[in-house]
N, C-alpha and C positions, 0 to 999 in steps of 0.2 A: 504494500500500500504506500502511495506517495503522500507525504505530508503536505498540507495546504498552509500557506503562509500569506498573511496580509502585511504589507509594508506601508506604514503611514509616515511619510516624509514629504514636506512641502517643497523642498529644493529638488527640482527634476533631475539634475545630474547625480545627486546622492541617491535619490530614489532608484534611478536607473542602475547605478553601481550595485546597490544592495540587492536589487532584483536579479541582476545578471549573475552575481556570485552565488546567490541562493539557487537559482535555476541550474547553474552549472553543477551544483552539489546534488541535484536531483529532486529539488522541491518544486511544487506547483505554486507559483507566486502571483498574487494580485497586488495592484498598487492603489493607494489612496493618497491624495495631496492635501486634504483638509479634514477637520473633525467631522463635518457634515457628511462627506463622502465615506469616511470610515464608519460612521454610525449606520449609514445605509447598507454598506457591505456586511457589517456585523449582524444586522437584522435579517439579512437575506440568507446567510449560510454560516456554518461553523468552520473555524480555522484551528489548526493544530498549534500555530504560532502567530503572534501578533508583534511585529517589530514596530516600535513607537518612538517618534520624535516628540518631545514635550511641547516646545513652542511652535505654534502654527498660526497662520494668518487669522483664523477664526476662533482662536482661544488657546487655552492651556490644556494639554491632553490629560492632566490629572483629573479634570472634571469628567471626561469621558471614561477614564479608568475607574473612577469612583462609581459612576452611573452603571457601568457594565460589569462590575466586579462579580456579582452573583451569576450573571449570564456567562461570562468567560470561564468562571470556575466550573459551572455545570457542564460546559462543553469540553472541559479539560484543556482549554487554550492556555499555552504558556506565553507569558508576556515578557518581551525583552525590550527594555527602555534604553534609548540612545539619546543623550543630550549633552550639550556643552555646559549646562548649569547644574552644579552639584547641590544647589539649595533645595531641590525637589526630592532628594534622596530619602529624607526622613518621612515625608508624606507618603512616598511610594512604599517604604518599608512598613509603615503603619497600616497601609491598605493590603499588605501581603504580597506586594510585587518585589521580589528579591533579585531579579536579574536586571542589573543596571550597569550601563557602561557610559563613561564620559567620552564625548567626541573630542578629537577624531578617533575613530576605532579602525583598526586594521581590518580589511575585508576578509583576510584569512582567519582572523580571530573570530569575527562574526560567524562566518561559515562553519568553522570548527565547533564553536560553542553550540550553535543550533543543531548541528549533526549529533553532537554528544547528548544533548537533551532528547533528541528523537530516539537515539539508540537506547538511552536509559529508559525511556517510556516503553520501548519494545521489550526490553529485558523484564521490566515490572509486569507487563502484560503476559509474557511467557511464564513467569513465575506464578502468577495468579491462576493461569490456565492449568499449570501442572498441579497446583495445590487443590484445585477444584476436581481434578480427575481422580 
């Protein structure tokens, strides 16, 4: 099964870079450039990963993450926050979002991190299946 990823980044060159590296790693990636667009996509389908920039033209993504926390948790969506501003780290941690990177981030690091999260999820699912047998 291919993991589905939503990338929320308002700067097209960065969004395209993140998308390209994740697609190259084998993920199915969709792009959003605003909070409104991300909300629409999150309402339409489930994602395995949500890569999020915090500061966007139409607001701060912490609002979206707070509003969608239950929704994302219920779907098992792993959130990875990328931002140049460390001041949001405490708010994110209090909401339960522990995957946080300060920009600039190495594209290899992003790809490797998401791949490891995906592999860990597969390992947990296999262990649960074996325990149920």
